[in-house]
ZAMARGU-4260 file (C-alpha; in steps of 0.2 Angstrom, whole numbers, plus 5000, padded with zeros to 4 digits):
<rodrens>
0) 4832/4975/4859 | 4845/4966/4849 | 4857/4953/4857 | 4872/4965/4854 | 4865/4979/4863
5) 4860/4969/4878 | 4878/4961/4879 | 4885/4979/4878 | 4873/4985/4892 | 4878/4970/4904
10) 4897/4970/4899 | 4900/4985/4911 | 4900/4982/4930 | 4888/4995/4933 | 4873/5000/4922
15) 4865/5017/4927 | 4849/5016/4936 | 4852/4999/4942 | 4856/4995/4960 | 4874/4991/4963
20) 4879/4975/4971 | 4889/4974/4987 | 4906/4971/4978 | 4903/4985/4966 | 4897/4997/4980
25) 4914/4994/4989 | 4924/4996/4974 | 4915/5012/4970 | 4918/5019/4988 | 4936/5014/4987
30) 4939/5023/4971 | 4929/5038/4978 | 4941/5039/4994 | 4956/5038/4984 | 4949/5052/4973
35) 4946/5062/4989 | 4963/5059/4995 | 4971/5065/4979 | 4960/5081/4979 | 4966/5084/4997
40) 4983/5082/4991 | 4981/5095/4977 | 4974/5107/4989 | 4988/5104/5001 | 5002/5105/4988
45) 4994/5122/4983 | 4994/5128/5001 | 5012/5123/5003 | 5019/5133/4988 | 5032/5140/5000
50) 5041/5122/4998 | 5043/5125/4979 | 5039/5107/4974 | 5042/5102/4956 | 5031/5091/4946
55) 5041/5076/4949 | 5038/5079/4968 | 5019/5081/4965 | 5019/5064/4955 | 5029/5056/4969
60) 5016/5062/4982 | 5002/5055/4971 | 5012/5039/4970 | 5013/5038/4989 | 4995/5040/4991
65) 4991/5026/4979 | 5004/5015/4987 | 4998/5017/5005 | 4979/5016/5002 | 4975/5012/5020
70) 4981/5027/5031 | 4977/5018/5047 | 4993/5007/5044 | 5003/5023/5045 | 4994/5032/5060
75) 4978/5028/5068 | 4973/5044/5075 | 4981/5056/5062 | 4969/5064/5049 | 4971/5061/5030
80) 4977/5079/5029 | 4991/5076/5041 | 4996/5060/5033 | 4997/5068/5015 | 5006/5082/5023
85) 5019/5070/5029 | 5020/5063/5011 | 5023/5081/5005 | 5036/5084/5019 | 5044/5067/5015
90) 5047/5072/4997 | 5053/5090/5002 | 5065/5082/5015 | 5073/5072/5001 | 5080/5088/4993
95) 5082/5098/5009 | 5086/5087/5024 | 5091/5100/5036 | 5074/5108/5036 | 5063/5105/5052
100) 5045/5102/5052 | 5042/5115/5066 | 5048/5129/5055 | 5032/5130/5044 | 5015/5136/5049
105) 5006/5123/5038 | 5013/5109/5049 | 5006/5117/5065 | 4989/5120/5056 | 4987/5102/5052
110) 4995/5094/5067 | 5011/5087/5060 | 5024/5087/5073 | 5042/5079/5072 | 5036/5064/5082
115) 5021/5060/5070 | 5031/5063/5055 | 5045/5051/5060 | 5032/5038/5065 | 5023/5039/5048
120) 5040/5038/5039 | 5046/5023/5049 | 5029/5014/5045 | 5031/5019/5027 | 5048/5010/5027
125) 5041/4995/5037 | 5027/4992/5024 | 5039/4994/5010 | 5051/4982/5017 | 5038/4970/5021
130) 5033/4969/5002 | 5051/4967/4996 | 5058/4950/4993 | 5073/4945/5004 | 5083/4938/4989
135) 5082/4942/4971 | 5068/4931/4962 | 5079/4926/4949 | 5090/4916/4961 | 5089/4898/4960
140) 5098/4894/4977 | 5083/4896/4987 | 5065/4892/4987 | 5058/4910/4986 | 5041/4906/4991
145) 5047/4899/5008 | 5060/4912/5011 | 5048/4926/5007 | 5035/4919/5019 | 5046/4914/5033
150) 5063/4922/5031 | 5072/4906/5035 | 5084/4898/5022 | 5082/4879/5018
</rodrens>
């Protein structure tokens, strides 16, 4: 074997046929669960064809799945289908705010009620606001690292 071939072989994180390390195994499982969530989303979007979602809406739903990787922070007891359906419903309600969750049979099928939907939306907002800095980062009036961690101005 030449040195170049060996370097190319071990340049990758995982070589087929070799045992994965614990870190690569967790990375593989994480990618696999995200791919499963995206496939569930595609199935639910197809099933919810009555909502007439555009391609931008579908992109927004997949963005939300990537942003909120841990669904337990949104709702501990809800299934993945219920939370993804809440994402679908969230994007639908941006265009049609007067529609109710109870009006569609798909929400009853997967157990999405008004209370669960509102709770998921509130927690989505809470996570998004926690990640947002309080003042613009370009501002030189405050020490942004202290302000971001504590919320107290010095």
